[in-house]
C-alpha positions in Angstrom: 90.4 -19.7 79.0 92.2 -22.9 77.9 93.4 -23.5 74.4 90.8 -26.2 73.7 88.0 -23.9 75.0 89.3 -21.0 72.9 89.4 -23.1 69.7 86.0 -24.6 70.3 84.6 -21.1 70.9 86.1 -20.0 67.6 84.6 -23.0 65.7 81.1 -22.4 67.1 81.4 -18.6 66.5 82.4 -19.4 62.9 79.3 -21.5 62.4 77.1 -18.7 63.9 79.0 -16.2 61.7 77.7 -18.0 58.6 74.1 -17.1 59.5 74.7 -13.3 59.5 72.2 -11.5 57.4 74.6 -10.4 54.7 76.1 -13.9 54.5 72.6 -15.4 54.3 71.7 -13.1 51.5 74.9 -13.9 49.6 74.6 -17.7 49.9 70.9 -17.5 49.0 71.6 -15.8 45.7 74.1 -18.6 44.9 71.8 -21.4 46.1 68.9 -20.1 44.0 70.7 -21.2 40.8 69.5 -24.3 38.9 72.0 -26.9 40.1 72.3 -30.1 42.1 72.3 -30.1 45.9 75.9 -31.4 45.8 77.0 -28.5 43.7 75.2 -26.1 46.1 77.0 -27.6 49.1 80.3 -27.3 47.2 79.6 -23.6 46.6 78.9 -23.1 50.3 82.2 -24.7 51.1 83.9 -22.5 48.4 82.4 -19.4 50.1 83.8 -20.5 53.4 87.2 -21.3 51.9 87.4 -17.8 50.4 86.3 -16.2 53.6 88.9 -18.2 55.6 91.7 -17.4 53.1 91.1 -13.7 53.4 90.9 -13.9 57.2 94.2 -15.7 57.4 96.0 -13.4 55.0 94.7 -10.1 56.5 94.4 -11.4 60.0 98.0 -12.6 60.0 99.2 -9.2 59.0 97.1 -7.4 61.6 98.1 -9.8 64.4 101.7 -9.6 63.4 101.7 -5.8 63.4 99.5 -5.6 66.5 97.2 -2.9 64.9 93.6 -2.9 64.0 92.1 -2.0 60.6 91.4 1.7 60.2 87.8 2.7 60.6 87.7 4.3 57.1 89.0 1.2 55.4 86.5 -1.0 57.3 83.6 1.2 56.2 84.9 1.1 52.6 85.0 -2.7 52.7 81.5 -2.9 54.2 80.2 -0.6 51.5 81.8 -2.8 48.9 79.9 -5.8 50.4 76.7 -3.8 50.3 77.2 -3.0 46.6 78.0 -6.7 46.0 74.8 -7.8 47.6 72.8 -5.4 45.4 74.5 -6.7 42.3 73.9 -10.4 43.4 70.2 -9.6 44.0 69.9 -8.0 40.6 71.6 -11.0 39.0 69.1 -13.4 40.6 66.2 -11.3 39.4 67.7 -11.0 35.9 68.2 -14.8 35.7 64.6 -15.4 36.8 63.2 -13.0 34.2 65.3 -14.7 31.5 64.0 -18.1 32.5 60.4 -16.8 32.4 61.0 -15.4 28.9 62.5 -18.7 27.7 59.6 -20.6 29.2 57.0 -18.5 27.3 58.9 -18.8 24.1 59.4 -22.6 24.3 56.8 -24.5 22.2 56.2 -28.2 22.3 57.6 -30.2 19.4 55.1 -31.3 16.7 55.0 -34.6 15.1 56.9 -33.5 12.0 59.5 -31.7 14.2 60.1 -34.9 16.2 60.7 -36.8 13.0 63.5 -34.5 12.1 65.5 -35.4 15.3 68.5 -37.6 14.3 69.2 -40.3 16.9 72.9 -40.2 16.3 73.1 -36.6 17.3 71.6 -37.2 20.7 74.7 -38.6 22.5 76.8 -35.7 21.3 74.2 -33.2 22.4 73.9 -34.8 25.8 77.7 -34.7 26.2 77.9 -31.1 25.1 75.1 -30.2 27.5 76.8 -32.0 30.4 80.1 -30.3 29.6 78.3 -26.9 29.6 76.7 -27.6 32.9 80.0 -28.6 34.4 81.6 -25.3 33.2 78.7 -23.4 34.6 79.0 -25.1 38.0 82.7 -24.4 38.1 82.0 -20.7 37.3 79.5 -20.5 40.1 82.0 -22.1 42.5 84.6 -19.6 41.6 82.1 -16.8 42.1 81.2 -18.2 45.5 84.9 -18.3 46.4 85.3 -14.6 45.4 82.2 -13.6 47.3 83.6 -15.3 50.4 86.9 -13.5 50.0 85.0 -10.2 49.9 83.1 -11.0 53.0 86.3 -12.0 54.7 87.8 -8.6 54.0 84.8 -6.8 55.4 84.6 -9.0 58.5 88.2 -9.0 59.5 88.2 -6.1 61.9 85.8 -7.4 64.4 87.3 -10.9 64.3 90.8 -9.6 64.8 89.8 -7.4 67.7 88.3 -10.4 69.4 91.3 -12.5 68.7 93.7 -9.9 70.1 91.8 -9.9 73.4 91.8 -13.6 73.7 95.3 -14.8 72.5 98.8 -14.0 73.4 100.7 -15.0 70.2 100.4 -14.7 66.4 100.4 -18.5 66.1 97.5 -19.0 68.5 95.7 -16.1 66.7 96.0 -17.8 63.3 94.9 -21.1 64.9 91.8 -19.3 66.2 91.1 -17.8 62.8 91.5 -21.2 61.2 89.0 -23.0 63.3 86.7 -20.0 63.0 87.0 -20.4 59.2 86.3 -24.1 59.4 83.2 -23.4 61.4 82.0 -20.9 58.8 82.7 -23.3 56.0 80.6 -26.0 57.6 77.9 -23.6 58.6 77.7 -22.1 55.2 77.5 -25.6 53.5 74.6 -26.5 55.8 72.9 -23.2 55.2 73.3 -23.6 51.4 71.7 -27.0 51.6 68.8 -25.7 53.8 68.1 -22.9 51.3 68.5 -25.0 48.1 66.5 -28.0 49.2 63.0 -26.4 49.3 63.8 -24.5 46.1 64.8 -27.7 44.3 61.7 -29.5 45.6 59.4 -26.8 44.3 60.8 -26.6 40.7 58.5 -29.1 39.2 54.8 -29.8 39.5 52.2 -27.8 41.3 54.7 -26.1 43.5 56.5 -24.4 40.7 54.9 -21.1 41.7 56.6 -21.5 45.1 59.9 -21.7 43.5 59.3 -18.5 41.6 58.2 -16.7 44.8 61.3 -18.0 46.6 63.6 -17.0 43.9 62.2 -13.5 43.6 62.2 -13.2 47.4 65.9 -14.1 47.5 66.8 -11.4 44.9 64.7 -8.7 46.6 66.1 -9.6 50.0 69.7 -9.3 48.8 69.0 -5.9 47.1 67.1 -4.5 50.1 69.8 -5.6 52.6 72.6 -4.3 50.4 70.7 -1.0 50.1 70.1 -0.8 53.8 73.8 -1.4 54.6 74.8 1.2 52.0 72.4 3.7 53.6 73.7 3.0 57.1 77.3 3.4 56.1 76.6 6.6 54.1 74.5 8.1 56.9 77.3 7.4 59.4 79.9 9.0 57.1 77.8 12.1 56.7 77.2 12.4 60.5 80.9 12.0 61.1 81.7 14.7 58.6 
């Protein structure tokens, strides 16, 4: 296998890696938030950046030492990912319930209430709201970065085993991991966009119910997948014991 073929294979494998079920669940929980499509894509890129960063750090150590990750540690990391998916799913459902409660409590302004609004306060309120949304988006991006790093730790073992079989040097192995990570970043950004676009289009109007159904489905899917992963890992541990 030539160098170009190897790196192209790594890039395409990285894009496919972004569509794994646990990655799909994680990015769906992030994309389900109320934000612009540009912010959603940025969070997908942040996930891929965190994933790549962890792969480079741990993968470099593993490649340099020529040893694979112990099975016990790999299972522990996979279990941590399972717990994270459950927590992300619960958070999506919690945010959805909170929005539903706020919607029921929000009442239209009466004529007298509208007269109490001071025009001079509007620009300040708009700026404060924009600043709060910017901080919220930054917080979500940081969360996406940390989620990607967690997934990187859990997925390092299989990636390194494949790299060790295909490359003959640490430098080439790191190059392979880099293009793999680039592929996962692009794949995750596109996946984030595909998930967020229908959710954004269904927020307003007669399709609002579809947005609610999609949001709840995302939260339940993440919880169920995390629970299934935890059950599989726990069952394997008991059988091995």
